[in-house]
Backbone as JSON Lines, residues from 0, in Angstrom:
{"i":0,"aa":"M","n":[45.09,-17.81,20.15],"ca":[44.28,-17.66,18.91],"c":[42.73,-17.37,18.47]}
{"i":1,"aa":"N","n":[42.21,-18.55,19.48],"ca":[40.51,-18.35,19.72],"c":[40.52,-17.21,20.76]}
{"i":2,"aa":"V","n":[41.27,-16.69,21.32],"ca":[40.78,-15.57,22.55],"c":[40.71,-14.7,21.77]}
{"i":3,"aa":"I","n":[41.82,-14.43,20.2],"ca":[41.92,-13.28,19.7],"c":[40.6,-13.0,18.77]}
{"i":4,"aa":"F","n":[39.88,-13.99,18.15],"ca":[38.81,-14.28,17.08],"c":[38.08,-13.77,17.92]}
{"i":5,"aa":"R","n":[37.57,-14.08,19.18],"ca":[36.62,-13.87,20.19],"c":[36.36,-12.34,20.36]}
{"i":6,"aa":"T","n":[37.48,-11.75,20.44],"ca":[37.66,-10.15,21.3],"c":[37.37,-9.59,20.06]}
{"i":7,"aa":"L","n":[38.26,-9.51,18.37],"ca":[37.38,-9.07,17.5],"c":[35.97,-9.22,17.12]}
{"i":8,"aa":"A","n":[35.71,-10.12,17.2],"ca":[34.18,-10.19,17.04],"c":[33.19,-9.95,17.77]}
{"i":9,"aa":"L","n":[33.75,-9.74,19.17],"ca":[32.88,-8.93,20.06],"c":[33.32,-7.51,19.8]}
{"i":10,"aa":"G","n":[34.09,-6.62,19.35],"ca":[34.1,-5.49,19.14],"c":[33.68,-5.24,17.79]}
{"i":11,"aa":"L","n":[32.91,-6.2,16.78],"ca":[32.87,-6.06,15.51],"c":[31.24,-5.68,15.85]}
{"i":12,"aa":"L","n":[31.06,-6.83,16.91],"ca":[29.2,-6.55,17.41],"c":[29.36,-5.28,18.13]}
{"i":13,"aa":"L","n":[30.31,-4.7,19.16],"ca":[29.81,-3.65,19.79],"c":[30.08,-2.38,18.48]}
{"i":14,"aa":"A","n":[30.64,-3.1,17.61],"ca":[30.64,-0.95,17.36],"c":[29.6,-1.41,15.83]}
{"i":15,"aa":"A","n":[28.9,-2.36,15.56],"ca":[27.77,-2.34,15.31],"c":[26.77,-1.76,15.87]}
{"i":16,"aa":"T","n":[26.38,-2.49,17.27],"ca":[25.13,-1.83,17.89],"c":[25.41,-0.45,18.15]}
{"i":17,"aa":"A","n":[26.57,0.45,18.32],"ca":[26.69,1.6,18.14],"c":[26.29,2.17,17.55]}
{"i":18,"aa":"T","n":[26.72,2.07,16.01],"ca":[26.09,2.02,14.97],"c":[24.91,2.39,14.74]}
{"i":19,"aa":"H","n":[24.5,1.34,15.29],"ca":[22.5,1.29,14.83],"c":[21.95,2.52,15.62]}
{"i":20,"aa":"A","n":[22.82,2.27,16.85],"ca":[21.52,3.14,17.98],"c":[21.77,4.75,17.48]}
{"i":21,"aa":"D","n":[22.87,4.9,16.36],"ca":[23.14,6.64,16.19],"c":[22.17,6.69,14.97]}
{"i":22,"aa":"A","n":[21.36,5.7,14.36],"ca":[20.9,6.02,13.3],"c":[19.63,7.0,13.56]}
{"i":23,"aa":"P","n":[18.78,7.47,12.4],"ca":[18.13,8.4,12.67],"c":[16.53,7.75,12.82]}
{"i":24,"aa":"K","n":[15.41,7.44,13.99],"ca":[14.86,7.04,13.5],"c":[13.28,7.21,12.27]}
{"i":25,"aa":"L","n":[12.95,6.68,11.74],"ca":[12.35,6.22,10.8],"c":[10.88,6.14,11.32]}
{"i":26,"aa":"E","n":[10.02,7.82,10.71],"ca":[8.0,7.26,11.14],"c":[7.74,6.42,10.19]}
{"i":27,"aa":"P","n":[6.92,5.66,10.96],"ca":[6.33,4.88,10.05],"c":[4.98,5.19,9.27]}
{"i":28,"aa":"M","n":[5.23,4.45,8.0],"ca":[4.24,4.55,6.94],"c":[3.09,4.44,7.17]}
{"i":29,"aa":"L","n":[2.48,5.77,6.9],"ca":[0.54,5.3,6.98],"c":[0.27,4.95,5.46]}
{"i":30,"aa":"P","n":[-0.71,4.44,6.07],"ca":[-1.6,3.69,5.16],"c":[-2.21,4.24,4.17]}
{"i":31,"aa":"A","n":[-2.18,3.61,2.35],"ca":[-2.71,4.56,1.42],"c":[-4.3,4.89,1.33]}
{"i":32,"aa":"I","n":[-4.94,5.71,1.46],"ca":[-6.33,6.22,1.69],"c":[-7.0,5.5,-0.02]}
{"i":33,"aa":"P","n":[-7.7,4.62,0.33],"ca":[-8.15,4.09,-0.96],"c":[-9.24,5.53,-1.22]}
{"i":34,"aa":"T","n":[-9.44,5.01,-2.8],"ca":[-9.76,5.76,-3.7],"c":[-11.31,5.83,-3.39]}
{"i":35,"aa":"P","n":[-12.65,6.31,-3.21],"ca":[-13.94,5.7,-2.93],"c":[-14.33,5.88,-4.34]}
{"i":36,"aa":"I","n":[-15.14,4.61,-4.45],"ca":[-15.63,3.79,-5.76],"c":[-16.5,4.89,-6.61]}
{"i":37,"aa":"Q","n":[-17.23,6.27,-6.19],"ca":[-17.73,7.07,-6.88],"c":[-16.79,8.41,-7.54]}
{"i":38,"aa":"A","n":[-15.82,8.56,-6.32],"ca":[-14.49,9.33,-7.26],"c":[-13.55,8.85,-7.9]}
{"i":39,"aa":"Y","n":[-13.46,7.82,-8.62],"ca":[-12.76,6.85,-9.52],"c":[-12.95,7.65,-10.94]}
{"i":40,"aa":"G","n":[-14.65,7.79,-10.83],"ca":[-14.64,8.86,-12.36],"c":[-14.24,9.8,-12.54]}
{"i":41,"aa":"A","n":[-14.07,10.74,-11.74],"ca":[-13.38,12.15,-11.76],"c":[-12.08,12.18,-11.59]}
{"i":42,"aa":"Q","n":[-11.48,10.65,-11.44],"ca":[-10.33,11.17,-11.31],"c":[-9.55,10.3,-12.35]}
{"i":43,"aa":"N","n":[-10.28,9.82,-13.44],"ca":[-10.09,8.75,-14.75],"c":[-11.28,8.91,-15.89]}
{"i":44,"aa":"P","n":[-11.31,10.7,-16.4],"ca":[-12.44,10.82,-17.29],"c":[-12.4,9.69,-18.25]}
{"i":45,"aa":"A","n":[-11.21,9.07,-18.82],"ca":[-11.26,8.5,-20.18],"c":[-11.95,7.03,-19.53]}
{"i":46,"aa":"C","n":[-12.45,6.93,-18.64],"ca":[-12.96,5.19,-18.07],"c":[-14.56,5.8,-18.01]}
{"i":47,"aa":"F","n":[-15.46,5.26,-18.59],"ca":[-16.99,5.25,-18.72],"c":[-17.35,4.06,-17.33]}
{"i":48,"aa":"E","n":[-17.08,3.48,-17.53],"ca":[-17.5,2.12,-16.19],"c":[-16.5,1.67,-15.8]}
{"i":49,"aa":"W","n":[-16.5,1.52,-14.31],"ca":[-15.71,0.94,-13.65],"c":[-16.23,-0.01,-12.58]}
{"i":50,"aa":"T","n":[-15.15,-0.98,-11.68],"ca":[-16.07,-1.9,-10.13],"c":[-14.74,-2.1,-9.34]}
{"i":51,"aa":"D","n":[-15.44,-2.52,-8.36],"ca":[-14.48,-2.81,-7.35],"c":[-14.86,-4.79,-7.01]}
{"i":52,"aa":"G","n":[-15.65,-5.08,-7.8],"ca":[-15.95,-6.31,-8.06],"c":[-17.08,-6.44,-7.41]}
{"i":53,"aa":"C","n":[-17.53,-5.23,-6.45],"ca":[-19.15,-5.67,-5.99],"c":[-19.95,-4.5,-6.18]}
{"i":54,"aa":"V","n":[-19.52,-3.11,-6.82],"ca":[-19.95,-2.14,-7.16],"c":[-19.93,-2.14,-8.92]}
{"i":55,"aa":"L","n":[-20.96,-1.89,-9.46],"ca":[-20.39,-1.49,-10.9],"c":[-21.03,-0.1,-10.74]}
{"i":56,"aa":"C","n":[-19.97,1.3,-11.62],"ca":[-20.23,2.47,-11.58],"c":[-20.05,2.86,-12.98]}
{"i":57,"aa":"S","n":[-20.55,3.83,-13.67],"ca":[-20.44,4.74,-14.51],"c":[-20.78,5.84,-14.67]}
{"i":58,"aa":"R","n":[-21.2,6.95,-15.45],"ca":[-20.83,8.02,-15.63],"c":[-22.43,8.58,-14.81]}
{"i":59,"aa":"E","n":[-23.5,7.44,-14.99],"ca":[-24.86,7.87,-14.37],"c":[-25.19,7.67,-13.38]}
{"i":60,"aa":"G","n":[-24.31,6.57,-12.32],"ca":[-24.24,6.43,-10.91],"c":[-23.57,4.8,-10.84]}
{"i":61,"aa":"C","n":[-24.23,4.91,-9.8],"ca":[-23.37,3.04,-8.83],"c":[-24.52,2.51,-8.79]}
{"i":62,"aa":"S","n":[-24.32,0.9,-9.0],"ca":[-25.12,-0.21,-8.35],"c":[-24.79,-0.14,-7.03]}
{"i":63,"aa":"T","n":[-26.06,-0.92,-6.32],"ca":[-25.88,-1.13,-4.71],"c":[-24.89,-2.77,-4.86]}
{"i":64,"aa":"P","n":[-24.14,-2.39,-3.75],"ca":[-22.94,-3.87,-3.33],"c":[-24.2,-5.34,-3.02]}
{"i":65,"aa":"G","n":[-23.96,-6.53,-3.19],"ca":[-24.05,-7.67,-2.02],"c":[-23.86,-6.99,-0.85]}
{"i":66,"aa":"I","n":[-24.54,-8.08,0.18],"ca":[-24.51,-7.75,1.19],"c":[-23.43,-8.62,1.94]}
{"i":67,"aa":"A","n":[-22.56,-9.68,1.2],"ca":[-21.61,-9.95,1.59],"c":[-20.48,-10.09,0.95]}
{"i":68,"aa":"C","n":[-20.19,-8.96,-0.07],"ca":[-19.13,-8.78,-1.0],"c":[-18.38,-7.8,0.05]}
{"i":69,"aa":"Q","n":[-16.61,-8.45,-0.53],"ca":[-15.91,-7.82,0.14],"c":[-15.22,-7.44,-1.44]}
{"i":70,"aa":"P","n":[-15.27,-6.04,-1.48],"ca":[-14.96,-4.85,-2.65],"c":[-13.1,-5.3,-2.72]}
{"i":71,"aa":"G","n":[-12.56,-5.33,-3.97],"ca":[-10.96,-5.91,-4.74],"c":[-10.93,-3.89,-4.73]}
{"i":72,"aa":"G","n":[-9.42,-4.74,-5.61],"ca":[-9.2,-3.32,-6.18],"c":[-9.64,-2.63,-7.08]}
{"i":73,"aa":"L","n":[-9.9,-1.03,-7.51],"ca":[-10.87,-0.48,-8.24],"c":[-10.4,-1.08,-9.9]}
{"i":74,"aa":"V","n":[-10.95,-0.92,-10.89],"ca":[-10.77,-1.4,-12.11],"c":[-11.9,-1.17,-13.17]}
{"i":75,"aa":"C","n":[-11.05,-0.56,-14.06],"ca":[-11.57,0.31,-15.23],"c":[-12.28,-1.02,-16.26]}
{"i":76,"aa":"K","n":[-13.57,-0.89,-16.46],"ca":[-14.41,-2.04,-17.57],"c":[-14.51,-0.99,-18.81]}
{"i":77,"aa":"K","n":[-14.9,-0.06,-19.01],"ca":[-15.14,0.24,-20.3],"c":[-14.47,1.71,-20.6]}
{"i":78,"aa":"L","n":[-13.91,1.82,-21.57],"ca":[-13.45,3.01,-21.96],"c":[-14.73,4.13,-22.63]}
{"i":79,"aa":"A","n":[-14.15,5.5,-22.15],"ca":[-15.36,6.12,-23.03],"c":[-14.89,6.25,-24.15]}
{"i":80,"aa":"K","n":[-16.27,6.29,-24.88],"ca":[-15.62,6.34,-27.02],"c":[-15.56,8.21,-27.29]}
């Protein structure tokens, strides 16, 4: 009886391997291209002031980042009135 279970398990393993080998290959996803902080205002017209944690931008321009600052995600700080 043990031989039957081993044979059945081996058959299932071979069937699963053959099915996997026939599966289409998926292309790796490319990383998303981050929005430059200067372009954020054009893409978000309702936002008047935005930041990435290092640079503060408004409709008039952007500040200069600190030397060791590591930017995070872009966030709207003030909506246009």
